[in-house]
C-alpha positions as CSV (number, residue, x, y, z in Angstrom):
1,M,-25.5,-132.4,-62.3
2,R,-27.5,-134.8,-63.4
3,L,-26.4,-135.0,-67.1
4,L,-23.1,-135.9,-65.0
5,V,-24.1,-138.3,-62.8
6,W,-25.1,-139.9,-66.0
7,L,-22.3,-139.6,-67.5
8,V,-20.5,-140.9,-65.4
9,R,-23.1,-144.0,-64.9
10,A,-22.7,-144.3,-68.7
11,A,-18.7,-144.4,-68.4
12,L,-18.5,-146.6,-65.8
13,F,-21.2,-149.2,-67.7
14,F,-19.6,-149.2,-70.9
15,L,-16.2,-149.8,-68.6
16,L,-17.3,-152.9,-67.2
17,F,-19.3,-154.0,-70.4
18,A,-16.2,-153.7,-72.2
19,F,-13.9,-155.4,-69.1
20,A,-16.6,-158.3,-69.6
21,L,-15.9,-158.4,-73.3
22,N,-12.1,-159.3,-72.5
23,N,-12.6,-161.8,-70.2
24,Q,-14.6,-164.5,-71.9
25,H,-11.9,-167.4,-71.5
26,E,-13.2,-170.0,-69.9
27,A,-11.6,-170.3,-65.8
28,S,-11.4,-173.3,-64.0
29,I,-11.6,-173.0,-59.9
30,R,-10.5,-176.2,-58.0
31,W,-12.3,-176.8,-54.7
32,F,-11.3,-179.0,-52.4
33,F,-11.6,-183.2,-53.0
34,G,-11.6,-183.2,-56.6
35,H,-14.2,-181.1,-57.6
36,E,-13.7,-178.5,-60.5
37,W,-16.1,-175.2,-61.2
38,R,-15.6,-173.7,-65.0
39,T,-16.9,-171.1,-66.2
40,P,-15.7,-167.8,-68.2
41,M,-12.9,-165.5,-66.4
42,V,-16.1,-162.3,-66.3
43,F,-17.8,-164.3,-63.3
44,V,-15.6,-165.2,-61.5
45,V,-14.6,-161.6,-60.7
46,L,-18.1,-160.5,-60.4
47,V,-18.8,-163.6,-57.7
48,A,-15.3,-162.2,-55.9
49,F,-16.4,-159.0,-55.5
50,A,-20.2,-159.6,-54.3
51,M,-18.3,-162.2,-51.3
52,G,-16.3,-159.2,-50.9
53,C,-18.7,-156.7,-50.5
54,V,-21.1,-159.4,-48.2
55,F,-18.3,-159.6,-45.9
56,G,-17.6,-155.9,-46.1
57,I,-20.8,-155.5,-45.0
58,V,-21.3,-158.4,-42.6
59,A,-17.5,-156.8,-40.7
60,M,-19.5,-153.9,-40.3
61,L,-22.8,-154.6,-38.5
62,P,-21.2,-154.9,-35.3
63,S,-20.3,-151.3,-35.6
64,W,-23.0,-149.7,-36.2
65,W,-25.1,-151.6,-34.3
66,R,-23.5,-150.4,-31.1
67,H,-23.3,-146.5,-33.2
68,R,-27.1,-147.1,-33.2
69,R,-27.6,-147.8,-29.6
70,V,-25.2,-145.6,-28.2
71,A,-26.9,-142.6,-30.2
72,R,-30.8,-144.2,-29.2
73,R,-29.3,-143.9,-25.1
74,H,-27.7,-140.4,-26.2
75,A,-31.5,-139.1,-27.5
76,P,-33.2,-136.6,-26.0
77,M,-36.1,-137.9,-23.5
78,A,-38.9,-136.2,-25.9
79,E,-37.7,-138.7,-28.9
80,R,-37.8,-141.7,-26.7
81,D,-41.0,-140.7,-24.3
82,T,-44.1,-141.1,-26.3
83,T,-45.9,-141.2,-23.0
84,T,-45.1,-137.4,-22.3
85,D,-47.2,-134.5,-21.8
86,T,-47.4,-132.7,-24.7
87,S,-48.2,-129.4,-24.0
88,Q,-44.4,-129.5,-23.4
89,L,-43.4,-130.5,-27.3
90,V,-42.7,-128.3,-29.0
91,L,-44.8,-127.7,-32.0
92,P,-42.5,-126.4,-35.9
93,T,-44.1,-123.6,-37.2
94,L,-45.1,-123.4,-40.9
95,S,-42.6,-120.5,-42.3
96,P,-39.0,-121.2,-41.9
97,E,-37.0,-118.8,-40.3
98,H,-36.0,-116.6,-42.8
99,P,-36.8,-115.9,-46.1
100,P,-36.4,-117.8,-48.6
101,R,-33.1,-117.0,-51.0
102,D,-33.1,-115.9,-54.4
103,G,-32.0,-117.7,-57.0
104,L,-31.4,-120.8,-55.7
């Protein structure tokens, strides 16, 4: 499995490297008020990709915060309350509940 993951990573790296080599021509981005930015096309694509990732994360933050708040609200009282009596808590055992499977 590790070999497969490394092969996928290597393929992705070489695809992105070939993409960068094929997009070395200069592109000009014209902003407002006559400002112009000249850079290789690969930088324009990478900046657009990074801005899309940042926008996606920022757009998802309120939803993540809301789900986290709801999960905290529905958590068991023993997890939320740190002042509980320790005699009521069930301590985990060191031995597994079932024997380990052979061959896995």
